[in-house]
C-alpha positions in Angstrom: -47.7 24.1 91.2 -45.3 25.2 88.4 -41.8 24.0 88.1 -39.2 26.6 88.4 -36.7 25.2 85.9 -34.0 27.7 85.1 -32.3 28.0 81.8 -28.6 27.1 81.7 -26.2 29.9 82.6 -23.3 29.3 80.3 -23.5 29.6 76.5 -22.4 26.1 75.8 -24.9 24.5 78.2 -27.6 26.9 77.0 -26.9 25.8 73.4 -27.0 22.1 74.4 -30.2 22.6 76.3 -31.8 24.4 73.4 -31.0 21.8 70.8 -30.9 18.6 72.8 -33.2 18.8 75.8 -37.0 18.3 75.8 -37.4 20.1 79.1 -38.5 23.7 79.5 -40.1 26.4 77.4 -39.1 28.7 74.5 -40.7 31.8 73.1 -42.0 32.2 69.5 -38.8 34.1 68.6 -36.6 31.3 69.9 -38.8 28.8 67.9 -38.3 30.7 64.7 -34.6 31.1 65.2 -34.3 27.3 65.7 -36.6 26.5 62.9 -34.9 28.7 60.3 -31.5 27.6 61.6 -32.5 23.9 61.1 -33.8 24.6 57.6 -30.5 26.4 56.7 -28.5 23.5 58.1 -30.6 21.1 56.0 -30.0 23.2 52.8 -26.3 23.6 53.5 -25.8 19.9 54.3 -27.8 18.8 51.3 -25.7 20.9 49.1 -22.5 19.7 50.6 -23.6 16.0 50.5 -25.0 16.1 47.0 -21.6 15.7 45.3 -20.6 13.0 47.8 -23.8 11.1 47.0 -23.3 11.3 43.3 -19.7 10.3 43.6 -20.3 7.3 46.0 -23.4 6.0 44.1 -22.2 6.4 40.6 -22.4 3.3 38.4 -19.2 1.9 37.1 -18.9 1.6 33.3 -22.5 2.4 32.4 -25.0 5.2 32.4 -27.2 6.1 35.3 -30.6 4.4 35.7 -33.4 6.7 36.7 -33.9 5.1 40.2 -30.2 5.4 40.9 -30.2 9.1 40.1 -33.3 9.6 42.3 -31.6 7.8 45.2 -28.3 9.7 44.7 -30.3 13.0 44.7 -32.6 12.1 47.6 -30.0 10.6 49.9 -28.3 13.9 50.8 -31.7 15.4 51.8 -32.5 12.4 53.9 -29.2 12.4 55.7 -29.4 16.2 56.3 -32.9 15.7 57.7 -31.7 13.0 60.0 -29.0 15.3 61.2 -31.5 17.9 62.5 -34.3 15.6 63.6 -33.4 15.5 67.3 -32.8 19.3 67.6 -36.1 20.0 65.7 -38.0 17.7 68.0 -36.5 19.4 71.0 -37.4 22.8 69.7 -41.0 21.7 68.9 -41.4 20.1 72.3 -40.3 23.2 74.2 -42.6 25.3 72.1 -45.5 23.0 72.9 -44.5 23.3 76.5 -44.9 27.1 76.2 -48.5 26.4 75.0 -48.9 24.2 78.1 -49.1 21.1 76.0 -47.2 17.9 76.5 -44.5 17.0 74.0 -46.5 13.8 73.3 -48.5 16.1 71.0 -45.6 15.8 68.7 -47.0 12.4 67.7 -50.1 14.2 66.3 -48.1 16.4 63.9 -47.0 13.6 61.5 -50.4 11.8 62.0 -52.2 14.9 60.6 -49.8 14.9 57.6 -50.2 11.2 57.0 -54.0 11.5 57.3 -54.0 14.4 54.8 -52.0 12.3 52.3 -54.1 9.2 53.0 -57.4 10.9 52.2 -55.9 12.3 49.0 -55.4 15.9 49.9 -52.8 16.9 47.3 -51.6 19.9 49.3 -50.5 17.8 52.3 -47.6 20.2 52.7 -50.2 22.7 53.7 -50.8 20.8 56.9 -47.1 20.9 57.7 -47.0 24.7 57.2 -50.1 25.1 59.2 -48.5 23.3 62.1 -45.4 25.4 61.9 -47.4 28.6 61.7 -49.5 27.6 64.8 -46.4 26.9 66.8 -44.6 30.0 65.5 -47.4 32.5 65.9 -49.7 31.4 68.7 -48.6 33.2 71.9 -47.5 31.0 74.8 -49.1 30.7 78.2 -48.5 33.8 80.4 -46.7 33.0 83.6 -45.3 29.8 84.8 -46.8 26.5 83.9 -46.1 22.8 84.7 -43.2 22.8 82.2 -41.3 25.8 83.5 -41.1 29.5 83.8 -42.4 32.0 81.3 -39.6 32.5 78.7 -40.6 36.2 78.2 -41.8 37.1 81.7 -38.9 39.5 82.1 -40.1 41.4 79.0 -43.6 41.8 80.4 -42.4 43.2 83.7 
């Protein structure tokens, strides 16, 4: 028997559900909106934090060492990625739910990437893009499933 979880009614609670909750289902369109939005937040936050990182990590009275510059350059991207980690996990989980898969499958995604890197596949980013494309382009299960109601059932009627 399928759960009949309803989406939140108000805009604020819908936004919180979309970005923070691991329950329910989202359509491919909602997945792409969240994914592109998260990438834009990462790019914007990285740009805003870049100057802060260079300022806070600058050496006093001497030139930069290479590892210091790499840290100062990479730290903003790391912090921006941490900022969107939970919302991205929530979006991925709800998209997996639309495919009638448990959110535990999220553990497979980094494992595939790690395996690709371990066996020496240089284009390990390809595995990441393949995962995103599968979640973004494979249609979800028609009708209700154990994770909730069909997010586009009203469009099919």
